ROFI-575329 format. One record per residue (C-alpha): residue number from 1; residue in three letters; x, y, z. Coordinates in nm, 3 decimals, always signed. Layout:
<nr NUM	rest ALA	u X	v Y	w Z>;
...
END
This chain:
<nr 1	rest MET	u +0.319	v +2.541	w -3.139>;
<nr 2	rest LYS	u -0.051	v +2.414	w -3.066>;
<nr 3	rest PHE	u -0.229	v +2.176	w -2.897>;
<nr 4	rest THR	u -0.493	v +2.039	w -2.687>;
<nr 5	rest VAL	u -0.444	v +1.774	w -2.452>;
<nr 6	rest SER	u -0.652	v +1.617	w -2.157>;
<nr 7	rest ARG	u -0.604	v +1.774	w -1.819>;
<nr 8	rest ASP	u -0.507	v +1.437	w -1.603>;
<nr 9	rest VAL	u -0.272	v +1.335	w -1.853>;
<nr 10	rest LEU	u -0.054	v +1.646	w -1.927>;
<nr 11	rest ALA	u -0.071	v +1.633	w -1.563>;
<nr 12	rest GLU	u +0.110	v +1.295	w -1.485>;
<nr 13	rest ALA	u +0.351	v +1.335	w -1.797>;
<nr 14	rest VAL	u +0.429	v +1.668	w -1.623>;
<nr 15	rest ASN	u +0.471	v +1.520	w -1.301>;
<nr 16	rest TRP	u +0.719	v +1.239	w -1.440>;
<nr 17	rest THR	u +0.926	v +1.437	w -1.624>;
<nr 18	rest ALA	u +0.933	v +1.692	w -1.364>;
<nr 19	rest ARG	u +1.092	v +1.438	w -1.056>;
<nr 20	rest THR	u +1.404	v +1.517	w -1.230>;
<nr 21	rest VAL	u +1.445	v +1.847	w -1.211>;
<nr 22	rest PRO	u +1.636	v +1.946	w -0.976>;
<nr 23	rest SER	u +1.579	v +2.169	w -0.717>;
<nr 24	rest ARG	u +1.880	v +2.373	w -0.749>;
<nr 25	rest PRO	u +2.029	v +2.341	w -1.048>;
<nr 26	rest SER	u +2.380	v +2.364	w -1.195>;
<nr 27	rest SER	u +2.282	v +2.577	w -1.466>;
<nr 28	rest PRO	u +1.933	v +2.738	w -1.518>;
<nr 29	rest ILE	u +1.886	v +2.595	w -1.790>;
<nr 30	rest LEU	u +1.848	v +2.253	w -1.640>;
<nr 31	rest ALA	u +1.549	v +2.381	w -1.446>;
<nr 32	rest GLY	u +1.349	v +2.317	w -1.781>;
<nr 33	rest ILE	u +1.062	v +2.056	w -1.921>;
<nr 34	rest ARG	u +1.125	v +2.002	w -2.315>;
<nr 35	rest ILE	u +0.803	v +2.006	w -2.463>;
<nr 36	rest LYS	u +0.781	v +1.853	w -2.839>;
<nr 37	rest ALA	u +0.439	v +1.856	w -3.050>;
<nr 38	rest GLU	u +0.415	v +1.642	w -3.352>;
<nr 39	rest ASN	u +0.232	v +1.430	w -3.481>;
<nr 40	rest GLU	u -0.067	v +1.361	w -3.281>;
<nr 41	rest THR	u +0.199	v +1.333	w -3.006>;
<nr 42	rest LEU	u +0.363	v +1.546	w -2.705>;
<nr 43	rest SER	u +0.689	v +1.452	w -2.587>;
<nr 44	rest LEU	u +0.827	v +1.559	w -2.249>;
<nr 45	rest SER	u +1.188	v +1.546	w -2.105>;
<nr 46	rest SER	u +1.365	v +1.609	w -1.871>;
<nr 47	rest PHE	u +1.769	v +1.581	w -1.833>;
<nr 48	rest ASP	u +2.015	v +1.711	w -1.502>;
<nr 49	rest TYR	u +2.328	v +1.491	w -1.656>;
<nr 50	rest GLU	u +2.275	v +1.242	w -1.429>;
<nr 51	rest THR	u +1.936	v +1.113	w -1.460>;
<nr 52	rest SER	u +1.624	v +1.183	w -1.735>;
<nr 53	rest ALA	u +1.279	v +1.121	w -1.801>;
<nr 54	rest HIS	u +1.115	v +1.089	w -2.156>;
<nr 55	rest ALA	u +0.734	v +1.076	w -2.155>;
<nr 56	rest GLU	u +0.497	v +1.072	w -2.489>;
<nr 57	rest VAL	u +0.110	v +1.126	w -2.466>;
<nr 58	rest GLN	u -0.155	v +1.147	w -2.686>;
<nr 59	rest ALA	u -0.254	v +1.486	w -2.789>;
<nr 60	rest GLN	u -0.464	v +1.661	w -3.059>;
<nr 61	rest VAL	u -0.191	v +1.896	w -3.230>;
<nr 62	rest GLU	u -0.267	v +2.133	w -3.432>;
<nr 63	rest GLN	u +0.050	v +2.293	w -3.524>;
<nr 64	rest SER	u +0.444	v +2.139	w -3.420>;
<nr 65	rest GLY	u +0.641	v +2.311	w -3.215>;
<nr 66	rest ASP	u +0.940	v +2.281	w -2.944>;
<nr 67	rest ILE	u +0.985	v +2.465	w -2.642>;
<nr 68	rest LEU	u +1.160	v +2.445	w -2.284>;
<nr 69	rest ILE	u +0.961	v +2.596	w -2.010>;
<nr 70	rest GLN	u +1.045	v +2.613	w -1.544>;
<nr 71	rest GLY	u +0.958	v +2.255	w -1.503>;
<nr 72	rest ARG	u +0.864	v +2.258	w -1.147>;
<nr 73	rest GLN	u +0.607	v +2.589	w -1.204>;
<nr 74	rest LEU	u +0.462	v +2.376	w -1.484>;
<nr 75	rest ALA	u +0.397	v +2.090	w -1.245>;
<nr 76	rest SER	u +0.219	v +2.279	w -1.041>;
<nr 77	rest ILE	u +0.022	v +2.433	w -1.266>;
<nr 78	rest ALA	u -0.075	v +2.152	w -1.414>;
<nr 79	rest LYS	u -0.171	v +1.962	w -1.118>;
<nr 80	rest ALA	u -0.384	v +2.304	w -1.002>;
<nr 81	rest LEU	u -0.589	v +2.319	w -1.349>;
<nr 82	rest PRO	u -0.937	v +2.195	w -1.334>;
<nr 83	rest ASN	u -1.067	v +1.938	w -1.464>;
<nr 84	rest ARG	u -1.122	v +1.976	w -1.872>;
<nr 85	rest ASP	u -0.928	v +1.974	w -2.178>;
<nr 86	rest VAL	u -0.659	v +2.180	w -2.212>;
<nr 87	rest ASP	u -0.521	v +2.401	w -2.486>;
<nr 88	rest CYS	u -0.184	v +2.542	w -2.548>;
<nr 89	rest ALA	u +0.017	v +2.776	w -2.772>;
<nr 90	rest ILE	u +0.311	v +2.956	w -2.828>;
<nr 91	rest VAL	u +0.188	v +3.312	w -2.854>;
<nr 92	rest ASP	u +0.485	v +3.587	w -2.894>;
<nr 93	rest ASN	u +0.692	v +3.308	w -2.745>;
<nr 94	rest LYS	u +0.524	v +3.242	w -2.407>;
<nr 95	rest LEU	u +0.348	v +2.965	w -2.389>;
<nr 96	rest ILE	u -0.025	v +3.014	w -2.339>;
<nr 97	rest ILE	u -0.212	v +2.758	w -2.137>;
<nr 98	rest LYS	u -0.599	v +2.789	w -2.115>;
<nr 99	rest CYS	u -0.817	v +2.578	w -1.894>;
<nr 100	rest GLY	u -1.187	v +2.663	w -1.844>;
<nr 101	rest SER	u -1.141	v +2.975	w -1.741>;
<nr 102	rest SER	u -0.782	v +2.980	w -1.598>;
<nr 103	rest ARG	u -0.488	v +3.160	w -1.797>;
<nr 104	rest PHE	u -0.146	v +3.107	w -1.803>;
<nr 105	rest ALA	u +0.150	v +3.241	w -1.996>;
<nr 106	rest LEU	u +0.496	v +3.110	w -1.873>;
<nr 107	rest ALA	u +0.818	v +3.207	w -2.037>;
<nr 108	rest ASN	u +1.000	v +3.030	w -2.316>;
<nr 109	rest MET	u +1.348	v +2.947	w -2.211>;
<nr 110	rest ASN	u +1.602	v +2.859	w -2.495>;
<nr 111	rest VAL	u +1.548	v +2.579	w -2.586>;
<nr 112	rest GLU	u +1.831	v +2.494	w -2.819>;
<nr 113	rest ASP	u +2.062	v +2.557	w -2.494>;
<nr 114	rest TYR	u +1.929	v +2.226	w -2.358>;
<nr 115	rest PRO	u +2.159	v +1.916	w -2.357>;
<nr 116	rest THR	u +2.045	v +1.626	w -2.548>;
<nr 117	rest LEU	u +1.901	v +1.304	w -2.384>;
<nr 118	rest PRO	u +2.120	v +1.027	w -2.371>;
<nr 119	rest ALA	u +1.957	v +0.709	w -2.528>;
<nr 120	rest VAL	u +1.833	v +0.420	w -2.376>;
<nr 121	rest PRO	u +2.077	v +0.129	w -2.409>;
<nr 122	rest ALA	u +1.985	v -0.196	w -2.486>;
<nr 123	rest ILE	u +1.719	v -0.341	w -2.311>;
<nr 124	rest LYS	u +1.854	v -0.629	w -2.111>;
<nr 125	rest GLY	u +1.508	v -0.774	w -2.045>;
<nr 126	rest LYS	u +1.163	v -0.749	w -1.872>;
<nr 127	rest ILE	u +1.013	v -0.788	w -1.518>;
<nr 128	rest ASP	u +0.649	v -0.794	w -1.425>;
<nr 129	rest ALA	u +0.553	v -0.404	w -1.307>;
<nr 130	rest GLN	u +0.407	v -0.494	w -0.985>;
<nr 131	rest VAL	u +0.681	v -0.725	w -0.880>;
<nr 132	rest PHE	u +0.946	v -0.513	w -0.913>;
<nr 133	rest ALA	u +0.780	v -0.236	w -0.741>;
<nr 134	rest GLN	u +0.707	v -0.440	w -0.453>;
<nr 135	rest THR	u +1.071	v -0.593	w -0.408>;
<nr 136	rest ILE	u +1.225	v -0.192	w -0.465>;
<nr 137	rest ASN	u +0.980	v -0.100	w -0.167>;
<nr 138	rest GLN	u +1.082	v -0.403	w +0.073>;
<nr 139	rest VAL	u +1.452	v -0.292	w -0.050>;
<nr 140	rest SER	u +1.506	v +0.054	w -0.050>;
<nr 141	rest VAL	u +1.394	v +0.102	w +0.339>;
<nr 142	rest ALA	u +1.758	v -0.012	w +0.415>;
<nr 143	rest ALA	u +1.961	v +0.204	w +0.206>;
<nr 144	rest ALA	u +2.092	v +0.515	w +0.326>;
<nr 145	rest SER	u +1.940	v +0.827	w +0.332>;
<nr 146	rest ASP	u +2.232	v +1.073	w +0.396>;
<nr 147	rest GLU	u +2.517	v +1.097	w +0.191>;
<nr 148	rest THR	u +2.802	v +1.013	w +0.437>;
<nr 149	rest ILE	u +2.898	v +0.674	w +0.267>;
<nr 150	rest ALA	u +2.714	v +0.758	w -0.060>;
<nr 151	rest LEU	u +2.748	v +0.414	w -0.159>;
<nr 152	rest LEU	u +2.540	v +0.276	w +0.045>;
<nr 153	rest THR	u +2.267	v +0.520	w -0.055>;
<nr 154	rest GLY	u +2.207	v +0.281	w -0.399>;
<nr 155	rest ILE	u +2.075	v -0.050	w -0.454>;
<nr 156	rest ARG	u +2.304	v -0.326	w -0.551>;
<nr 157	rest MET	u +2.138	v -0.537	w -0.818>;
<nr 158	rest GLU	u +2.273	v -0.834	w -0.919>;
<nr 159	rest ILE	u +2.167	v -1.069	w -1.227>;
<nr 160	rest GLU	u +2.201	v -1.428	w -1.256>;
<nr 161	rest GLY	u +2.037	v -1.565	w -1.564>;
<nr 162	rest ASP	u +1.635	v -1.537	w -1.487>;
<nr 163	rest THR	u +1.740	v -1.468	w -1.144>;
<nr 164	rest ILE	u +1.792	v -1.060	w -0.965>;
<nr 165	rest THR	u +1.888	v -1.005	w -0.659>;
<nr 166	rest LEU	u +1.879	v -0.616	w -0.478>;
<nr 167	rest LEU	u +2.028	v -0.596	w -0.163>;
<nr 168	rest ALA	u +2.060	v -0.254	w +0.010>;
<nr 169	rest THR	u +2.216	v -0.172	w +0.379>;
<nr 170	rest ASP	u +2.232	v +0.136	w +0.581>;
<nr 171	rest ARG	u +2.522	v -0.038	w +0.845>;
<nr 172	rest TYR	u +2.259	v -0.091	w +1.040>;
<nr 173	rest ARG	u +2.000	v -0.295	w +0.858>;
<nr 174	rest LEU	u +2.024	v -0.526	w +0.552>;
<nr 175	rest ALA	u +1.763	v -0.602	w +0.353>;
<nr 176	rest MET	u +1.756	v -0.823	w +0.029>;
<nr 177	rest ARG	u +1.508	v -0.998	w -0.230>;
<nr 178	rest THR	u +1.544	v -1.231	w -0.502>;
<nr 179	rest PHE	u +1.351	v -1.240	w -0.757>;
<nr 180	rest GLN	u +1.251	v -1.389	w -1.135>;
<nr 181	rest TRP	u +1.259	v -1.187	w -1.454>;
<nr 182	rest GLU	u +1.252	v -1.282	w -1.833>;
<nr 183	rest PRO	u +1.621	v -1.214	w -1.970>;
<nr 184	rest ALA	u +1.641	v -1.128	w -2.366>;
<nr 185	rest GLU	u +1.957	v -1.353	w -2.361>;
<nr 186	rest PRO	u +2.022	v -1.649	w -2.162>;
<nr 187	rest GLY	u +2.329	v -1.708	w -1.927>;
<nr 188	rest ILE	u +2.301	v -1.281	w -1.876>;
<nr 189	rest SER	u +2.529	v -1.182	w -1.562>;
<nr 190	rest ALA	u +2.528	v -0.880	w -1.426>;
<nr 191	rest GLU	u +2.638	v -0.666	w -1.114>;
<nr 192	rest LEU	u +2.473	v -0.263	w -1.077>;
<nr 193	rest LEU	u +2.488	v -0.041	w -0.821>;
<nr 194	rest VAL	u +2.156	v +0.216	w -0.903>;
<nr 195	rest LYS	u +2.077	v +0.471	w -0.666>;
<nr 196	rest ALA	u +1.788	v +0.377	w -0.480>;
<nr 197	rest LYS	u +1.596	v +0.729	w -0.561>;
<nr 198	rest THR	u +1.579	v +0.588	w -0.946>;
<nr 199	rest LEU	u +1.429	v +0.239	w -0.885>;
<nr 200	rest ASN	u +1.168	v +0.455	w -0.601>;
<nr 201	rest ASP	u +1.076	v +0.670	w -0.901>;
<nr 202	rest VAL	u +1.046	v +0.353	w -1.090>;
<nr 203	rest ALA	u +0.843	v +0.199	w -0.793>;
<nr 204	rest LYS	u +0.586	v +0.457	w -0.767>;
<nr 205	rest ASN	u +0.548	v +0.550	w -1.158>;
<nr 206	rest MET	u +0.559	v +0.241	w -1.336>;
<nr 207	rest ALA	u +0.420	v -0.023	w -1.100>;
<nr 208	rest VAL	u +0.042	v +0.006	w -1.313>;
<nr 209	rest ALA	u +0.220	v -0.043	w -1.638>;
<nr 210	rest GLY	u +0.246	v -0.466	w -1.666>;
<nr 211	rest GLU	u +0.561	v -0.517	w -1.769>;
<nr 212	rest VAL	u +0.838	v -0.277	w -1.719>;
<nr 213	rest GLU	u +1.155	v -0.338	w -1.961>;
<nr 214	rest VAL	u +1.494	v -0.289	w -1.818>;
<nr 215	rest ALA	u +1.811	v -0.160	w -2.050>;
<nr 216	rest PHE	u +2.189	v -0.116	w -1.924>;
<nr 217	rest ASN	u +2.531	v -0.103	w -2.001>;
<nr 218	rest THR	u +2.854	v -0.098	w -1.803>;
<nr 219	rest GLY	u +3.129	v +0.070	w -1.897>;
<nr 220	rest GLU	u +3.101	v +0.018	w -2.272>;
<nr 221	rest THR	u +3.178	v +0.360	w -2.353>;
<nr 222	rest ALA	u +3.402	v +0.546	w -2.047>;
<nr 223	rest GLY	u +3.190	v +0.729	w -1.862>;
<nr 224	rest GLN	u +2.889	v +0.619	w -1.997>;
<nr 225	rest SER	u +2.711	v +0.327	w -1.781>;
<nr 226	rest LEU	u +2.354	v +0.406	w -1.765>;
<nr 227	rest ILE	u +2.063	v +0.153	w -1.707>;
<nr 228	rest GLY	u +1.726	v +0.244	w -1.814>;
<nr 229	rest PHE	u +1.370	v +0.125	w -1.745>;
<nr 230	rest ARG	u +1.055	v +0.198	w -1.978>;
<nr 231	rest ALA	u +0.708	v +0.112	w -1.971>;
<nr 232	rest GLY	u +0.330	v +0.283	w -2.072>;
<nr 233	rest GLY	u +0.522	v +0.514	w -2.293>;
<nr 234	rest ARG	u +0.753	v +0.643	w -2.063>;
<nr 235	rest HIS	u +1.131	v +0.601	w -1.980>;
<nr 236	rest THR	u +1.418	v +0.692	w -1.758>;
<nr 237	rest THR	u +1.795	v +0.659	w -1.731>;
<nr 238	rest SER	u +2.027	v +0.737	w -1.488>;
<nr 239	rest THR	u +2.431	v +0.659	w -1.441>;
<nr 240	rest LEU	u +2.534	v +0.414	w -1.225>;
<nr 241	rest MET	u +2.678	v +0.464	w -0.923>;
<nr 242	rest GLU	u +3.082	v +0.366	w -0.924>;
<nr 243	rest GLY	u +3.243	v +0.220	w -0.647>;
<nr 244	rest GLU	u +3.328	v -0.177	w -0.465>;
<nr 245	rest TYR	u +2.990	v -0.225	w -0.300>;
<nr 246	rest PRO	u +3.093	v -0.431	w +0.071>;
<nr 247	rest PRO	u +3.030	v -0.804	w +0.095>;
<nr 248	rest VAL	u +2.736	v -0.795	w +0.266>;
<nr 249	rest ARG	u +2.548	v -1.154	w +0.171>;
<nr 250	rest ARG	u +2.816	v -1.291	w +0.480>;
<nr 251	rest LEU	u +2.609	v -1.072	w +0.724>;
<nr 252	rest PHE	u +2.304	v -1.357	w +0.723>;
<nr 253	rest PRO	u +2.429	v -1.678	w +0.981>;
<nr 254	rest GLU	u +2.408	v -2.015	w +0.817>;
<nr 255	rest ASN	u +2.225	v -2.146	w +1.061>;
<nr 256	rest THR	u +2.015	v -2.001	w +1.336>;
<nr 257	rest GLU	u +1.964	v -2.131	w +1.694>;
<nr 258	rest THR	u +1.667	v -1.995	w +1.815>;
<nr 259	rest THR	u +1.337	v -1.876	w +1.603>;
<nr 260	rest ALA	u +1.051	v -1.705	w +1.717>;
<nr 261	rest LEU	u +0.719	v -1.691	w +1.482>;
<nr 262	rest VAL	u +0.480	v -1.361	w +1.581>;
<nr 263	rest ASN	u +0.165	v -1.250	w +1.382>;
<nr 264	rest ARG	u +0.309	v -0.979	w +1.160>;
<nr 265	rest ALA	u -0.015	v -0.713	w +1.173>;
<nr 266	rest ASP	u -0.039	v -0.717	w +1.605>;
<nr 267	rest LEU	u +0.331	v -0.657	w +1.657>;
<nr 268	rest LEU	u +0.330	v -0.406	w +1.429>;
<nr 269	rest GLU	u +0.096	v -0.243	w +1.589>;
<nr 270	rest ALA	u +0.226	v -0.310	w +1.923>;
<nr 271	rest VAL	u +0.570	v -0.167	w +1.793>;
<nr 272	rest LYS	u +0.405	v +0.138	w +1.695>;
<nr 273	rest ARG	u +0.163	v +0.191	w +2.002>;
<nr 274	rest VAL	u +0.502	v +0.122	w +2.228>;
<nr 275	rest SER	u +0.764	v +0.286	w +2.004>;
<nr 276	rest LEU	u +0.528	v +0.628	w +2.108>;
<nr 277	rest VAL	u +0.728	v +0.633	w +2.474>;
<nr 278	rest ALA	u +1.074	v +0.548	w +2.306>;
<nr 279	rest GLU	u +1.256	v +0.900	w +2.274>;
<nr 280	rest GLN	u +1.547	v +0.975	w +2.039>;
<nr 281	rest LYS	u +1.861	v +0.716	w +1.972>;
<nr 282	rest THR	u +1.657	v +0.455	w +2.226>;
<nr 283	rest SER	u +1.557	v +0.126	w +2.180>;
<nr 284	rest LEU	u +1.243	v -0.094	w +2.203>;
<nr 285	rest ARG	u +1.341	v -0.397	w +2.371>;
<nr 286	rest LEU	u +1.188	v -0.746	w +2.294>;
<nr 287	rest VAL	u +1.205	v -1.026	w +2.575>;
<nr 288	rest PHE	u +1.068	v -1.381	w +2.326>;
<nr 289	rest THR	u +0.989	v -1.643	w +2.602>;
<nr 290	rest ALA	u +0.787	v -1.941	w +2.572>;
<nr 291	rest GLY	u +0.421	v -1.862	w +2.408>;
<nr 292	rest GLN	u +0.462	v -1.423	w +2.412>;
<nr 293	rest VAL	u +0.703	v -1.142	w +2.323>;
<nr 294	rest VAL	u +0.678	v -0.915	w +2.586>;
<nr 295	rest LEU	u +0.767	v -0.488	w +2.434>;
<nr 296	rest GLU	u +0.897	v -0.240	w +2.649>;
<nr 297	rest ALA	u +1.023	v +0.084	w +2.618>;
<nr 298	rest GLY	u +1.096	v +0.417	w +2.783>;
<nr 299	rest GLN	u +1.332	v +0.524	w +3.087>;
<nr 300	rest ASP	u +1.229	v +0.481	w +3.493>;
<nr 301	rest ASP	u +1.263	v +0.879	w +3.538>;
<nr 302	rest ASN	u +1.001	v +0.909	w +3.201>;
<nr 303	rest ALA	u +0.717	v +0.785	w +3.000>;
<nr 304	rest GLN	u +0.703	v +0.397	w +2.972>;
<nr 305	rest ALA	u +0.525	v +0.179	w +2.764>;
<nr 306	rest THR	u +0.485	v -0.245	w +2.819>;
<nr 307	rest GLU	u +0.254	v -0.500	w +2.573>;
<nr 308	rest ILE	u +0.245	v -0.816	w +2.566>;
<nr 309	rest ILE	u +0.154	v -1.050	w +2.261>;
<nr 310	rest THR	u +0.132	v -1.417	w +2.169>;
<nr 311	rest ALA	u +0.473	v -1.571	w +2.023>;
<nr 312	rest GLN	u +0.581	v -1.940	w +1.940>;
<nr 313	rest LEU	u +0.963	v -1.963	w +2.072>;
<nr 314	rest ASN	u +1.152	v -2.233	w +1.906>;
<nr 315	rest GLY	u +1.513	v -2.235	w +2.119>;
<nr 316	rest LYS	u +1.635	v -2.033	w +2.421>;
<nr 317	rest GLU	u +1.440	v -1.700	w +2.590>;
<nr 318	rest ILE	u +1.575	v -1.408	w +2.410>;
<nr 319	rest ARG	u +1.629	v -1.078	w +2.503>;
<nr 320	rest THR	u +1.718	v -0.806	w +2.256>;
<nr 321	rest ALA	u +1.649	v -0.429	w +2.149>;
<nr 322	rest PHE	u +1.631	v -0.289	w +1.798>;
<nr 323	rest ASN	u +1.589	v +0.073	w +1.690>;
<nr 324	rest PRO	u +1.192	v +0.123	w +1.652>;
<nr 325	rest GLN	u +1.191	v +0.277	w +1.331>;
<nr 326	rest TYR	u +1.409	v +0.030	w +1.154>;
<nr 327	rest LEU	u +1.163	v -0.268	w +1.356>;
<nr 328	rest GLN	u +0.884	v -0.085	w +1.166>;
<nr 329	rest ALA	u +1.003	v -0.095	w +0.880>;
<nr 330	rest GLY	u +1.136	v -0.450	w +0.802>;
<nr 331	rest LEU	u +0.827	v -0.550	w +0.972>;
<nr 332	rest SER	u +0.605	v -0.268	w +0.703>;
<nr 333	rest ALA	u +0.816	v -0.459	w +0.426>;
<nr 334	rest LEU	u +0.629	v -0.787	w +0.476>;
<nr 335	rest THR	u +0.349	v -0.876	w +0.342>;
<nr 336	rest SER	u +0.282	v -1.235	w +0.495>;
<nr 337	rest GLN	u +0.062	v -1.260	w +0.795>;
<nr 338	rest TYR	u +0.335	v -1.379	w +1.018>;
<nr 339	rest VAL	u +0.693	v -1.283	w +1.107>;
<nr 340	rest ARG	u +0.960	v -1.517	w +1.187>;
<nr 341	rest PHE	u +1.270	v -1.396	w +1.406>;
<nr 342	rest SER	u +1.576	v -1.585	w +1.346>;
<nr 343	rest PHE	u +1.873	v -1.572	w +1.555>;
<nr 344	rest THR	u +2.256	v -1.675	w +1.647>;
<nr 345	rest ASP	u +2.237	v -1.511	w +1.974>;
<nr 346	rest ALA	u +2.052	v -1.192	w +2.161>;
<nr 347	rest ALA	u +2.403	v -0.973	w +2.067>;
<nr 348	rest LYS	u +2.401	v -1.064	w +1.699>;
<nr 349	rest PRO	u +2.197	v -0.944	w +1.446>;
<nr 350	rest ALA	u +1.863	v -1.115	w +1.374>;
<nr 351	rest VAL	u +1.704	v -1.189	w +1.060>;
<nr 352	rest LEU	u +1.339	v -1.121	w +0.953>;
<nr 353	rest THR	u +1.162	v -1.334	w +0.691>;
<nr 354	rest GLY	u +0.759	v -1.408	w +0.631>;
<nr 355	rest GLN	u +0.605	v -1.690	w +0.707>;
<nr 356	rest SER	u +0.211	v -1.775	w +0.537>;
<nr 357	rest GLU	u +0.126	v -1.957	w +0.824>;
<nr 358	rest PRO	u +0.245	v -2.109	w +1.215>;
<nr 359	rest LEU	u +0.340	v -2.519	w +1.028>;
<nr 360	rest ALA	u +0.482	v -2.385	w +0.704>;
<nr 361	rest GLU	u +0.854	v -2.299	w +0.598>;
<nr 362	rest ASP	u +0.971	v -1.914	w +0.586>;
<nr 363	rest ASP	u +0.993	v -1.741	w +0.308>;
<nr 364	rest PRO	u +1.382	v -1.703	w +0.205>;
<nr 365	rest SER	u +1.316	v -1.439	w -0.100>;
<nr 366	rest PHE	u +1.290	v -1.149	w +0.142>;
<nr 367	rest ARG	u +1.519	v -1.131	w +0.407>;
<nr 368	rest TYR	u +1.553	v -0.843	w +0.611>;
<nr 369	rest LEU	u +1.811	v -0.791	w +0.893>;
<nr 370	rest LEU	u +1.845	v -0.575	w +1.199>;
<nr 371	rest MET	u +2.140	v -0.516	w +1.424>;
<nr 372	rest PRO	u +2.067	v -0.520	w +1.728>;
<nr 373	rest ILE	u +2.121	v -0.207	w +2.027>;
<nr 374	rest ARG	u +2.258	v -0.269	w +2.349>;
<nr 375	rest PHE	u +2.043	v -0.372	w +2.585>;
<nr 376	rest GLY	u +1.913	v -0.176	w +2.833>;
<nr 377	rest ILE	u +2.021	v +0.178	w +2.624>;
END
């Protein structure tokens, strides 16, 4: 094998595939990235039996070949190389990397032992890449980060015709976003549970593409329920999570008695400042009254903070309290100028939605439900 490739092109391709290389692989062979060079194309692949990644880039291939290199080490080297063309060749069963005056020799693992990547399922439709990335970023903030309840580390994807809804919850908050896509066939319907990590990787690495193709099967072959995403010479597959996701949609109230409208950026900055004195597991208290909202944090014997900002209240006065980090996450996920809080009662969850201007309707395509904390904690 012998090829030449741009440093930036190599670094991006290696980074894309290395993200699925496990830090503690169940088998040493899974620590590798497989590299194939042929027909002026460089193909890089990784697989941990659950998630696969594949990238194809253009390269000057002088001699074809197929090798397996330690993935995380290769990613660190590719990122650190000077901004020049990279020459790679197999010499004495090692990959020799030359870039400017830099030279590395990496051991070639046994490529014959590397598992075959799963095939990408049939394409079911395509999504605008930026819309998909924004949606994932908004919803994934509510997915659980620990494995206490494994199902909640996933994001539920509900597909009905040309509409997709993503939902995520960690029991303390719930995010839901609905958007349009272009299905490959009319009347398509599916309910999928996808690892939040997989979707976050898609949002991070495929947002620059114009469109993302979505592929999936659902138990057509036992043990082979997969979802895949493809864009810009890259694709990834992941096994779908199993289990019954809780019926979280019903948590959104049908009617709300009180609403409050606040400038989102102003409130976000105020929350960040006031929560500086909120100790771990303590709340940020909010009091909505006519014309204002008062933010408070801290205890009598410790540091305290208070701030008042303008708010429009429609309904009765509301005194409530939230986890400050969860409130920040919800405000950051919104992109509108204003945020609307909808309450049924101070002791029940609040629903946050975006609103473009004071007299406009709110945008229900993204809703963030936040559980209150017992006031005064």
